[in-house]
NUNUVEX-6201 format. One line per field, with one value per residue (C-alpha): x, y, z; residue number from 0; residue in one letter; chain. Coordinates in nm, 4 decimals. Layout:
px (X  ...)
py (Y  ...)
pz (Z  ...)
n (NUM  ...)
res (A  ...)
chain (A  ...)
This chain:
px (1.5550  1.2505  1.0268  1.2608  1.2390  0.8597  0.8565  1.0905  0.8651  0.5636  0.7562  0.8552  0.4919  0.3912  0.6585  0.5499  0.1956  0.3216  0.5826  0.5386  0.7349  0.5340  0.2984  -0.0143  0.0336  0.1257  -0.1935  -0.3992  -0.2192  -0.2428  -0.5985  -0.7245  -0.5065  -0.5259  -0.9009  -0.8845  -0.6872  -0.8360  -0.9252  -0.9557  -0.6714  -0.4359  -0.5275  -0.4814  -0.1438  -0.0215  -0.1578  0.0301  0.3502  0.3031  0.2467  0.5530  0.3524  0.6033  0.3985  0.0885  0.2855  0.4430  0.1002  -0.0397  0.2575  0.2178  -0.1469  -0.0548  -0.0526  0.1759  0.4758  0.4697  0.1120  0.0943  -0.1480  -0.2654  0.0533  0.2723  0.3808  0.4381  0.5073  0.8827  0.8239  0.5855  0.8089  1.1100  0.9275  0.8278  1.1740  1.0773  1.4250  1.3328  1.0379  1.2472  1.5011  1.2248  1.0672  1.4028  1.4787  1.1490  1.2249  1.0964  1.2925  1.5219  1.4916  1.1197  0.9815  0.6586  0.4681  0.6872  1.0009  1.0924  1.2613  1.2599  1.5971  1.4476  1.1647  1.3852  1.6273  1.3487  1.2068  1.5479  1.5399  1.9163  1.9114  1.6792  1.9008  2.1994  2.0118  1.8965  2.2431  2.4011  2.1416  2.2525  2.0083  2.1043  2.2424  2.2212  1.8770  1.6779  1.3048  1.1016  1.1981  1.5620  1.5676  1.8319  1.8279  2.1068  1.9046  1.6074  1.8159  1.9798  1.6396  1.5145  1.8468  1.8871  2.2544  2.3249  2.1680  2.3580  2.6869  2.6188  2.5138  2.8236  3.0481  2.8977  2.9379  2.6453  2.7128  2.6475  2.6902  2.3707  2.1083  1.7303  1.5518  1.5480  1.9181  1.9175  2.1959  2.1887  2.4029  2.1627  1.8557  2.0356  2.1287  1.7747  1.6276  1.8865  2.0226  2.3682  2.4795  2.3946  2.5691  2.8824  2.8897  2.8414  3.1179  3.3554  3.2963  3.3436  3.6908  3.8088  4.1639  4.1800  4.2747  3.9998  3.7850  3.5169  3.1576  3.1279  3.4496  3.3066  2.9879  3.1997  3.3992  3.0858  2.9030  2.6331  2.4556  2.1712  2.4044  2.6111  2.3007  2.1821  2.5238  2.5369  2.1763  2.2182  2.5718  2.5412  2.4584  2.6944  2.9879  2.8542  3.1873  3.2283  3.0939  3.1137  3.1893  3.1945  3.5626  3.6761  4.0069  4.1741  4.5189  4.6686  4.4582  4.2115  3.8526  3.5458  3.5753  3.9273  3.7859  3.4974  3.7444  3.9642  3.6773  3.5153  3.1921  3.0387  2.7010  2.8355  3.0983  2.8192  2.6363  2.9506  3.0189  2.6591  2.6962  3.0092  3.3026  3.6172  3.6988  4.0690  4.1227  4.4859  4.6070  4.9376  5.1365  4.9475  4.7192  4.3785  4.0744  4.1549  4.5014  4.3400  4.0763  4.3361  4.5615  4.2705  4.1556  3.7886  3.6920  3.3487  3.4948  3.7644  3.4988  3.2830  3.5718  3.6774  3.3197  3.3055  3.6193  3.8974  4.2360  4.3817  4.7372  4.7426  5.0752  5.1566  5.4517  5.6647  5.5363  5.2927  4.9936  4.6794  4.8177  5.1368  4.9249  4.7116  5.0100  5.2126  4.9210  4.8419  4.4867  4.4728  4.1091  4.1785  4.4959  4.2915  4.0238  4.2795  4.4570  4.1286  4.0611  4.3991  4.6264  4.9848  5.1954  5.5264  5.4616  5.7624  5.8001  6.0736  6.2990  6.2085  5.9911  5.7157  5.3980  5.5686  5.8573  5.6124  5.4068  5.7293  5.8427  5.5219  5.5235  5.1880  5.1828  4.8385  4.9207  5.2428  5.0435  4.7933  5.0688  5.2570  4.9375  4.8852  5.2333  5.4348  5.8032  5.9351  6.2851  6.1727  6.4406  6.4621  6.7027  6.9628  6.8821  6.7157  6.4594  6.1622  6.3748  6.6393  6.3664  6.2139  6.5604  6.6365  6.3139  6.3457  6.0111  6.0375  5.6959  5.7393  6.0965  5.9790  5.6923  5.9268  6.1767  5.8983  5.8045  6.1634  6.3032  6.6793  6.8505  7.1751  7.0382  7.2949  7.2157  7.4109  7.6823  7.6912  7.4940  7.2806  6.9795  7.2140  7.4551  7.1640  7.0251  7.3723  7.4087  7.0695  7.1179  6.8111  6.9032  6.5920  6.5909  6.9636  6.9112  6.6191  6.8239  7.1075  6.8575  6.7289  7.0755  7.2070  7.5826  7.7756  8.0802  7.9060  8.1271  8.0213  8.1802  8.4127  8.5120  8.3078  8.1372  7.8369  8.0654  8.2748  7.9607  7.8432  8.1859  8.2062  7.8604  7.9564  7.6965  7.8854  7.5845  7.5610  7.9347  7.9136  7.6125  7.7881  8.0952  7.8752  7.7269  8.0687  8.1770  8.5468  8.6643  8.9822  9.0358  9.2852  9.0516  8.7576  8.9560  9.0799  8.7308  8.5838  8.8567  8.7764  8.4073  8.4762  8.7349  8.6187  8.2524  8.2842  7.9128  7.9395  8.1779  7.9505  7.6522  7.8386  7.9851  7.6861  7.3823  7.1698  6.8049)
py (9.7449  9.5280  9.8330  10.0095  9.7211  9.7181  10.0906  10.0287  9.7608  9.9897  10.2701  10.0426  9.9475  10.3129  10.4029  10.1251  10.2547  10.5800  10.4333  10.1857  9.9149  9.6188  9.5717  9.5116  9.8115  10.0221  9.9233  10.0304  10.3618  10.4391  10.3195  10.5438  10.8424  10.8731  10.8664  11.1824  11.3871  11.7075  11.5668  11.2472  11.3561  11.3964  11.0513  10.9029  11.0745  10.9196  10.5776  10.6004  10.6869  10.3928  10.1620  10.2942  10.4092  10.6573  10.7658  10.8301  11.0275  11.2452  11.2982  11.4220  11.6520  11.8012  11.8509  12.0736  11.8386  11.9665  11.7339  11.7771  11.6520  11.4174  11.2047  11.2724  11.1230  11.3467  11.0794  11.2289  11.0697  11.0457  10.8699  10.6181  10.5488  10.5087  10.2585  10.0419  10.0550  10.2367  10.3650  10.5256  10.7099  10.8308  10.9723  11.1354  11.2998  11.4301  11.5590  11.7479  11.9226  11.6969  11.7773  11.4872  11.5565  11.6330  11.4773  11.3141  11.4295  11.1999  11.3515  11.0613  11.1351  10.9211  10.7845  10.6736  10.4978  10.3316  10.2174  10.0702  9.8917  9.7609  9.9294  9.9399  10.0836  10.3654  10.4355  10.4736  10.7160  10.9285  10.9443  11.0379  11.3131  11.4618  11.3157  11.3817  11.0442  11.1243  11.2860  11.2107  11.1627  11.3012  10.9998  11.0353  10.7466  10.7665  10.5763  10.3538  10.2807  10.1752  9.9536  9.7883  9.7425  9.5436  9.3646  9.5078  9.4213  9.5826  9.9087  9.9049  9.8519  10.1253  10.3820  10.3129  10.3394  10.6784  10.8395  10.7275  10.7965  10.4840  10.6683  10.8689  10.7472  10.7737  10.9839  10.6846  10.6139  10.3284  10.3217  10.1155  9.8565  9.8441  9.7872  9.5230  9.3450  9.3766  9.2293  8.9502  9.0544  8.9007  8.9980  9.3625  9.3508  9.2059  9.4733  9.7559  9.6229  9.5711  9.9226  10.0744  9.9215  9.9798  10.1129  10.0751  9.8095  9.5509  9.5605  9.3189  9.4414  9.5268  9.7292  9.9268  9.9945  10.1079  10.3429  10.5001  10.5134  10.3075  10.1745  10.0227  9.8078  9.7203  9.6142  9.3988  9.2392  9.1525  9.0375  8.8110  8.6944  8.3931  8.6253  8.9052  8.9251  8.7130  8.5286  8.4365  8.4743  8.8093  8.8436  9.1640  9.1127  8.9948  9.1530  9.2831  9.1577  9.4192  9.2981  9.5866  9.5209  9.7197  9.9067  10.0197  10.1525  10.3305  10.4832  10.6083  10.7893  10.9075  10.7255  10.7108  10.5714  10.2590  10.2207  10.2151  9.9504  9.7382  9.7605  9.6708  9.3649  9.2411  9.4193  9.3868  9.7385  9.6545  9.4322  9.4792  9.4866  9.3206  9.6221  9.6421  9.9283  9.9365  10.1373  10.3858  10.4455  10.5107  10.7490  10.9362  10.9810  11.1064  11.3467  11.2540  11.3421  11.1798  10.8541  10.8543  10.9157  10.6315  10.3852  10.4871  10.4589  10.1078  10.0000  10.0883  10.0408  10.3884  10.2630  10.0133  10.0136  9.9501  9.7420  10.0594  10.1471  10.4220  10.4852  10.6673  10.9784  10.9558  10.9354  11.2370  11.4453  11.3682  11.4656  11.7830  11.6996  11.9059  11.8254  11.4537  11.5026  11.6839  11.4123  11.1336  11.3150  11.3668  10.9926  10.9067  10.8475  10.7716  11.0874  10.9065  10.6264  10.5640  10.4422  10.1915  10.4906  10.6420  10.9210  11.0570  11.2293  11.5618  11.4840  11.4070  11.7215  11.9255  11.7532  11.8538  12.2151  12.1509  12.4301  12.3584  11.9916  12.0848  12.3187  12.0470  11.7987  12.0446  12.1489  11.7837  11.7770  11.6200  11.6692  11.9491  11.7951  11.4365  11.2512  10.9769  10.6823  10.9204  11.1826  11.4145  11.6541  11.8073  12.1229  11.9304  11.8117  12.1585  12.3061  12.0368  12.1108  12.4885  12.5265  12.8720  12.8762  12.5420  12.6301  12.9512  12.7760  12.5114  12.7733  12.9764  12.6586  12.6392  12.3802  12.3491  12.5265  12.3449  11.9908  11.7464  11.4539  11.1298  11.2667  11.5976  11.7989  12.0787  12.2300  12.5120  12.2680  12.1217  12.4616  12.5568  12.2279  12.2701  12.6441  12.7426  13.1075  13.2298  12.9324  12.9784  13.3431  13.2478  12.9822  13.2279  13.4817  13.2229  13.1381  12.8638  12.8329  12.9402  12.7545  12.4222  12.1292  11.7932  11.4578  11.5231  11.8647  12.0713  12.4010  12.5328  12.7525  12.4491  12.2706  12.5730  12.6115  12.2459  12.2627  12.5783  12.8033  13.1336  13.3364  13.1250  13.1582  13.5382  13.5558  13.3394  13.5605  13.8672  13.7023  13.6464  13.3067  13.2554  13.0181  12.8337  13.0123  12.7599  12.4725  12.6480  12.7318  12.3754  12.2340  12.4672  12.3607  11.9939  12.0696  12.2414  12.0020  11.6603  11.6722  11.3530  11.2903  10.9644  11.1178  11.4192  11.1956  10.9903  11.2947  11.5265  11.3086  11.3422  11.3507)
pz (-15.5261  -15.6070  -15.5906  -15.8309  -16.0764  -16.0493  -16.1187  -16.4125  -16.5602  -16.5306  -16.6980  -16.9848  -17.0311  -17.0242  -17.2769  -17.5080  -17.5030  -17.6524  -17.8837  -18.1689  -17.9865  -18.1047  -18.3973  -18.1881  -17.9629  -18.2649  -18.4428  -18.1432  -18.1143  -18.4828  -18.5277  -18.2512  -18.3140  -18.6894  -18.6641  -18.4539  -18.7081  -18.8375  -19.1787  -19.3747  -19.6024  -19.3073  -19.1804  -19.5264  -19.5574  -19.2315  -19.3297  -19.6585  -19.4693  -19.2349  -19.5329  -19.7143  -20.0161  -20.1533  -20.4560  -20.2453  -19.9846  -20.2542  -20.4115  -20.0786  -20.0261  -20.3736  -20.2900  -19.9976  -19.6996  -19.4228  -19.3992  -19.0201  -18.9833  -18.6860  -18.4883  -18.1337  -17.9891  -18.2009  -18.4488  -18.7947  -19.1314  -19.0647  -18.7333  -18.8911  -19.1902  -18.9606  -18.7414  -19.0374  -19.1971  -19.5165  -19.6033  -19.9367  -19.7863  -19.4933  -19.7402  -19.9443  -19.6377  -19.5162  -19.8644  -19.8626  -19.5363  -19.2611  -18.9448  -18.8597  -18.4864  -18.4680  -18.1506  -18.0400  -17.7335  -17.5256  -17.6734  -17.9004  -18.2328  -18.5456  -18.4334  -18.1018  -18.2842  -18.5467  -18.2762  -18.0662  -18.3714  -18.4770  -18.8173  -18.8705  -19.2251  -19.1227  -18.8226  -19.0563  -19.2809  -18.9879  -18.8329  -19.1661  -19.2021  -18.8706  -18.6201  -18.2590  -18.1598  -17.7888  -17.7875  -17.4728  -17.4450  -17.1558  -16.9459  -17.0432  -17.2909  -17.5660  -17.8970  -17.7616  -17.4498  -17.6618  -17.8889  -17.5868  -17.4232  -17.7238  -17.7915  -18.1417  -18.1747  -18.5147  -18.4031  -18.0732  -18.2576  -18.5127  -18.2547  -18.0440  -18.3493  -18.4258  -18.0872  -17.8747  -17.5070  -17.3055  -16.9747  -17.0207  -16.7757  -16.7699  -16.5104  -16.2769  -16.3226  -16.5746  -16.8348  -17.1560  -16.9772  -16.6838  -16.8995  -17.1074  -16.7857  -16.6543  -16.9714  -16.9839  -17.3235  -17.2966  -17.6472  -17.5900  -17.2524  -17.4123  -17.6847  -17.4368  -17.2128  -17.5039  -17.6332  -17.2890  -17.2537  -17.6104  -17.6056  -17.2269  -16.9777  -17.0004  -16.6877  -16.5661  -16.5753  -16.2075  -16.2216  -16.5130  -16.3204  -16.0245  -16.2459  -16.3908  -16.0535  -16.2241  -15.9159  -16.1168  -16.3256  -16.0202  -15.8285  -16.1176  -16.1573  -15.7896  -15.7835  -16.0861  -16.0238  -16.2532  -16.5437  -16.4588  -16.6952  -16.9806  -16.9918  -16.6271  -16.2767  -16.1054  -15.7372  -15.5348  -15.4513  -15.7916  -15.8910  -16.2038  -16.3052  -16.0727  -15.7852  -15.7743  -15.6688  -15.7775  -15.4466  -15.5402  -15.8678  -15.6962  -15.4488  -15.7325  -15.9019  -15.5799  -15.6564  -15.3100  -15.4199  -15.5833  -15.3091  -15.0515  -15.2530  -15.2825  -14.9109  -14.8337  -15.0551  -14.8792  -15.0429  -14.8305  -14.7131  -14.6606  -14.9636  -15.0682  -15.4267  -15.5152  -15.3979  -15.0706  -15.1725  -15.0027  -15.1174  -14.8382  -14.9848  -15.3221  -15.1853  -14.9788  -15.2792  -15.4887  -15.2182  -15.2011  -14.8446  -14.8583  -14.9856  -14.7171  -14.4523  -14.5869  -14.5848  -14.2343  -14.1106  -14.2563  -14.0729  -14.3157  -14.1495  -14.1040  -14.0504  -14.3382  -14.5222  -14.8865  -14.9989  -14.9776  -14.6330  -14.7303  -14.5050  -14.6235  -14.4494  -14.6566  -14.9720  -14.8835  -14.7692  -15.0809  -15.3062  -15.1115  -15.0060  -14.6883  -14.6057  -14.6222  -14.4167  -14.1521  -14.1519  -14.1186  -13.8363  -13.6527  -13.6866  -13.5346  -13.8330  -13.7191  -13.7502  -13.7161  -13.9647  -14.1875  -14.5427  -14.6203  -14.6876  -14.3544  -14.4917  -14.2689  -14.3914  -14.3068  -14.5422  -14.8203  -14.7674  -14.7730  -15.0902  -15.2670  -15.1397  -14.9740  -14.7178  -14.5719  -14.5244  -14.3460  -14.1215  -14.0300  -13.9523  -13.7329  -13.5547  -13.4664  -13.3114  -13.5890  -13.4888  -13.7076  -13.7162  -13.7693  -13.9676  -14.2303  -14.2205  -14.3663  -14.1019  -14.3504  -14.2038  -14.3824  -14.4096  -14.6050  -14.8409  -14.8878  -14.9536  -15.2097  -15.3975  -15.3666  -15.1897  -15.0341  -14.8619  -14.6889  -14.5950  -14.4297  -14.2517  -14.1113  -13.9999  -13.8373  -13.6491  -13.5197  -13.7565  -13.7062  -13.9990  -13.9156  -13.8949  -14.0329  -14.2587  -14.2330  -14.4621  -14.2745  -14.5271  -14.3847  -14.5626  -14.6714  -14.8369  -15.0290  -15.1339  -15.2606  -15.4465  -15.6173  -15.6862  -15.4801  -15.4316  -15.2479  -15.0142  -14.9517  -14.8548  -14.6302  -14.4522  -14.3918  -14.2578  -14.0093  -13.8817  -14.1074  -14.0633  -14.3715  -14.2436  -14.1659  -14.2671  -14.4114  -14.3269  -14.6226  -14.4935  -14.7382  -14.6615  -14.8590  -15.0710  -15.1685  -15.2836  -15.4845  -15.6470  -15.7414  -15.8987  -16.0886  -15.9240  -15.9340  -15.8187  -15.5029  -15.4409  -15.4656  -15.2329  -14.9751  -14.9932  -14.9456  -14.6383  -14.4813  -14.6031  -14.5360  -14.8060  -14.8723  -15.2029  -15.3349  -15.2597  -15.4265  -15.7409  -15.7729  -15.7203  -15.9813  -16.2254  -16.1652  -16.2203  -16.5524  -16.6942  -16.5791  -16.4821  -16.2821  -16.2373  -16.0520  -15.7975  -15.7517  -15.6967  -15.4362  -15.2603  -15.2607  -15.3185  -15.0094  -15.1141)
n (0  1  2  3  4  5  6  7  8  9  10  11  12  13  14  15  16  17  18  19  20  21  22  23  24  25  26  27  28  29  30  31  32  33  34  35  36  37  38  39  40  41  42  43  44  45  46  47  48  49  50  51  52  53  54  55  56  57  58  59  60  61  62  63  64  65  66  67  68  69  70  71  72  73  74  75  76  77  78  79  80  81  82  83  84  85  86  87  88  89  90  91  92  93  94  95  96  97  98  99  100  101  102  103  104  105  106  107  108  109  110  111  112  113  114  115  116  117  118  119  120  121  122  123  124  125  126  127  128  129  130  131  132  133  134  135  136  137  138  139  140  141  142  143  144  145  146  147  148  149  150  151  152  153  154  155  156  157  158  159  160  161  162  163  164  165  166  167  168  169  170  171  172  173  174  175  176  177  178  179  180  181  182  183  184  185  186  187  188  189  190  191  192  193  194  195  196  197  198  199  200  201  202  203  204  205  206  207  208  209  210  211  212  213  214  215  216  217  218  219  220  221  222  223  224  225  226  227  228  229  230  231  232  233  234  235  236  237  238  239  240  241  242  243  244  245  246  247  248  249  250  251  252  253  254  255  256  257  258  259  260  261  262  263  264  265  266  267  268  269  270  271  272  273  274  275  276  277  278  279  280  281  282  283  284  285  286  287  288  289  290  291  292  293  294  295  296  297  298  299  300  301  302  303  304  305  306  307  308  309  310  311  312  313  314  315  316  317  318  319  320  321  322  323  324  325  326  327  328  329  330  331  332  333  334  335  336  337  338  339  340  341  342  343  344  345  346  347  348  349  350  351  352  353  354  355  356  357  358  359  360  361  362  363  364  365  366  367  368  369  370  371  372  373  374  375  376  377  378  379  380  381  382  383  384  385  386  387  388  389  390  391  392  393  394  395  396  397  398  399  400  401  402  403  404  405  406  407  408  409  410  411  412  413  414  415  416  417  418  419  420  421  422  423  424  425  426  427  428  429  430  431  432  433  434  435  436  437  438  439  440  441  442  443  444  445  446  447  448  449  450  451  452  453  454  455  456  457  458  459  460  461  462  463  464  465  466  467  468  469  470  471  472  473  474  475  476  477  478  479  480  481  482  483  484  485  486  487  488  489  490  491  492  493  494)
res (F  K  S  L  L  Q  K  R  E  K  Q  L  C  D  S  K  S  N  L  P  C  H  N  Q  S  L  K  K  V  L  R  G  S  I  G  H  C  S  S  D  S  N  A  S  F  L  R  A  A  R  A  G  N  L  D  K  V  V  E  Y  L  K  G  G  I  D  I  N  T  C  N  Q  N  G  L  N  A  L  H  L  A  A  K  E  G  H  V  G  L  V  Q  E  L  L  G  R  G  S  S  V  D  S  A  T  K  K  G  N  T  A  L  H  I  A  S  L  A  G  Q  A  E  V  V  K  V  L  V  K  E  G  A  N  I  N  A  Q  S  Q  N  G  F  T  P  L  Y  M  A  A  Q  E  N  H  I  D  V  V  K  Y  L  L  E  N  G  A  N  Q  S  T  A  T  E  D  G  F  T  P  L  A  V  A  L  Q  Q  G  H  N  Q  A  V  A  I  L  L  E  N  D  T  K  G  K  V  R  L  P  A  L  H  I  A  A  R  K  D  D  T  K  S  A  A  L  L  L  Q  N  D  H  N  A  D  V  Q  S  K  M  M  V  N  R  T  T  E  S  G  F  T  P  L  H  I  A  A  H  Y  G  N  V  N  V  A  T  L  L  L  N  R  G  A  A  V  D  F  T  A  R  N  G  I  T  P  L  H  V  A  S  K  R  G  N  T  N  M  V  K  L  L  L  D  R  G  G  Q  I  D  A  K  T  R  D  G  L  T  P  L  H  C  A  A  R  S  G  H  D  Q  V  V  E  L  L  L  E  R  G  A  P  L  L  A  R  T  K  N  G  L  S  P  L  H  M  A  A  Q  G  D  H  V  E  C  V  K  H  L  L  Q  H  K  A  P  V  D  D  V  T  L  D  Y  L  T  A  L  H  V  A  A  H  C  G  H  Y  R  V  T  K  L  L  L  D  K  R  A  N  P  N  A  R  A  L  N  G  F  T  P  L  H  I  A  C  K  K  N  R  I  K  V  M  E  L  L  V  K  Y  G  A  S  I  Q  A  I  T  E  S  G  L  T  P  I  H  V  A  A  F  M  G  H  L  N  I  V  L  L  L  L  Q  N  G  A  S  P  D  V  T  N  I  V  S  M  A  W  V  R  I  T  T  G  R  K  S  E  R  K  R  E  Y  G  C  V)
chain (A  A  A  A  A  A  A  A  A  A  A  A  A  A  A  A  A  A  A  A  A  A  A  A  A  A  A  A  A  A  A  A  A  A  A  A  A  A  A  A  A  A  A  A  A  A  A  A  A  A  A  A  A  A  A  A  A  A  A  A  A  A  A  A  A  A  A  A  A  A  A  A  A  A  A  A  A  A  A  A  A  A  A  A  A  A  A  A  A  A  A  A  A  A  A  A  A  A  A  A  A  A  A  A  A  A  A  A  A  A  A  A  A  A  A  A  A  A  A  A  A  A  A  A  A  A  A  A  A  A  A  A  A  A  A  A  A  A  A  A  A  A  A  A  A  A  A  A  A  A  A  A  A  A  A  A  A  A  A  A  A  A  A  A  A  A  A  A  A  A  A  A  A  A  A  A  A  A  A  A  A  A  A  A  A  A  A  A  A  A  A  A  A  A  A  A  A  A  A  A  A  A  A  A  A  A  A  A  A  A  A  A  A  A  A  A  A  A  A  A  A  A  A  A  A  A  A  A  A  A  A  A  A  A  A  A  A  A  A  A  A  A  A  A  A  A  A  A  A  A  A  A  A  A  A  A  A  A  A  A  A  A  A  A  A  A  A  A  A  A  A  A  A  A  A  A  A  A  A  A  A  A  A  A  A  A  A  A  A  A  A  A  A  A  A  A  A  A  A  A  A  A  A  A  A  A  A  A  A  A  A  A  A  A  A  A  A  A  A  A  A  A  A  A  A  A  A  A  A  A  A  A  A  A  A  A  A  A  A  A  A  A  A  A  A  A  A  A  A  A  A  A  A  A  A  A  A  A  A  A  A  A  A  A  A  A  A  A  A  A  A  A  A  A  A  A  A  A  A  A  A  A  A  A  A  A  A  A  A  A  A  A  A  A  A  A  A  A  A  A  A  A  A  A  A  A  A  A  A  A  A  A  A  A  A  A  A  A  A  A  A  A  A  A  A  A  A  A  A  A  A  A  A  A  A  A  A  A  A  A  A  A  A  A  A  A  A  A  A  A  A  A  A  A  A  A  A  A  A  A  A  A  A  A  A  A  A  A  A  A  A  A  A  A  A  A  A  A  A  A  A  A  A  A  A  A  A  A  A  A  A  A  A  A  A)
């Protein structure tokens, strides 16, 4: 990192030799370059622009001088007037056709130069005239970067208010925040951090760097801990109000580079937030395979459980990230881990209709008829949700179509209750019993009748259901006339 900073300092020096950063260096640049112009009149024109002599500049232009005349470094009249803060002259030149985004040989526009020089009023004029607020020089510098580098607070504020992108980095990866940190400009740092969290949950500086994968800022924050967050000390394992560390944030956004840096600097790989969530849970839920691999390689606990009993495998299966599921299984994730409700990863994959995840779990010998605390199988869950593909896959893998939940409901009862016609037909095709009886003595056709699903009732009759007609008619009448929701929920609620 020291070599990077040395390179950065050299680059800043190089850039300042080609930009009017300071009066002395500017004088040297202008003195040498204007003397090499093609004519004395051109040189005089540029000197008049630098001096802000509006009448003289206009006189030269009326005399035929090209408004785009520049010195050997590519600085034209607009650039020179912008640097010196000659607002009236800048307006005059723009009004006479000077290109607002004309660039020097190093790719710097008038807005770059005014921002670097801290000429706030000129910056406002240029932006209002349509200057590209996010223009990048050859080295990737933006006007905001230059203003932050020199701690020009008013310019930084104005550029941010008008859409400057503070995530844009230079060719060597430095953002405006990183350079402000490097230069020790605490006010600029504070403004950049405040703007970045506007309208959002307020995050500490290192968390912001983690979110943006800004390794340069993160490294500087960790290197200069006493100077990190302007308001208070920054530690690698500092948490938000919800208990999330910078590593949690990096895991959420899949920012492997900054996550690696954080881990190298002592971030706790298994730090748990208030609800028991570790960075590995976060990465698994988000489906970033490289991040999951990094955390596992650094010792992340593969069987860590949240407050609700979720493992990383549960998180990946529920979100349908089959590659992460496969990786976790290969690393030995517990197939039979249960949530507090008794749900396995297979139940969660079935709930989300994640066919590939279900396949991976079954290939790794997950029991196809694994049950919850209420004796619900993955087939019950798929039937409840109406997931035809997962239902068929489970049945093809010999899932029991007549498995009974604690209240006696089979997958067919549930499909009839939820009006899942295609799933109902599939279950019947695979041998589900049409006459299966719950603990309350109800068959699938009773359930369908009570719920008012006439189409299901007719299909069951066509498939040989042998109903108690009187019972069905009375149940349908109760359904129509009373709609006792609480009773239905108690009697038929099973998932």
